[in-house]
Phi, psi and omega in degrees: 000146183273139175299141172261124175263111184270062182199153178252010185296127177294321182294317180294316176302314182297320179297311185295318174304309179303325181277355178081023180267121179282133181206163173237125179277116177227092181303134181277143178273097184230127178277080183304313181303319181292323176294315177302319178299327180288340190245033183310316185267008183269137178299146184307320181299320178293320179302314181299316180296317183296316180290326174297315183296318178300319180297311178296319177293322177294318179294323184290322179298336180264001183222067181311132171082352184264150175274127184240135179252124172247145181209152179207150173224142176219155184252135174237127173226133186048039183075005182250140177271134175247125173283173172302143181287145183267349180209168177294318178302317176299321176298319175299318180295319180299312181299326174299315182294318181292333187311120177076007185256152169282141179242138172248126185253112182261126180234141183222154180218140184222131174254130173234155167218134181051050176059025177236134179286125184246350181196139171215151175208140172237155178213162176224145176237145180252130181231128176267118183275134182281175178278124186258126175280163177296320181300312181299315182304313180298311184292325177295319180283331176299326181272326191255343184278138007274348189310325176282352174294343181260011182244128172296132182085001171062036180211156168238105182306332181280358183236214175297342180302334177302337178290349181281349194244146167265335188199141176229130177234127180127176183296137177298324180295318175307313183297324178291338175130001182200129177295080190294315185300309173306321177299314180301315177300319182290325177292326178294317179301327184258018172079008179274344183224151180279000000 
């Protein structure tokens, strides 16, 4: 049976494809903003895990017997969680707030089968944002918007987004949006990979 990816994320699809994992993408209908509002006092790593689990469970409800993967990533800067920007102006504001600051990128993945969580894993990467000039922010968004509007942190590390950072510590896959190596191990444990 093929894994179900409960996400529309191009980055997560590309990681699974590159790793040779067979999957079917079926984005889960989850109201992320509503869930985030309920989790105001919850630590960011837990928020990412709760969102990943909500996606996996929503996907699992529609796919009896199938293994479903839910994943989520979020960015934390100065103790504040940043959602995906809703507009180009908000993206520019986020970039101004990130300028010169350390960023923590929390990423979580959850596997479910028959609406039961059977595996979960969270990881964090540390990224140091360089000081960003207004000219850079404008030229960056001119080149990258609207694609980065679908990304926590307003960047795609595999593209021009790498220019936002002085230093990156942690798994490259976590920065891309999913703790891939632990996931591959879990898929082997559950008979999805040889």
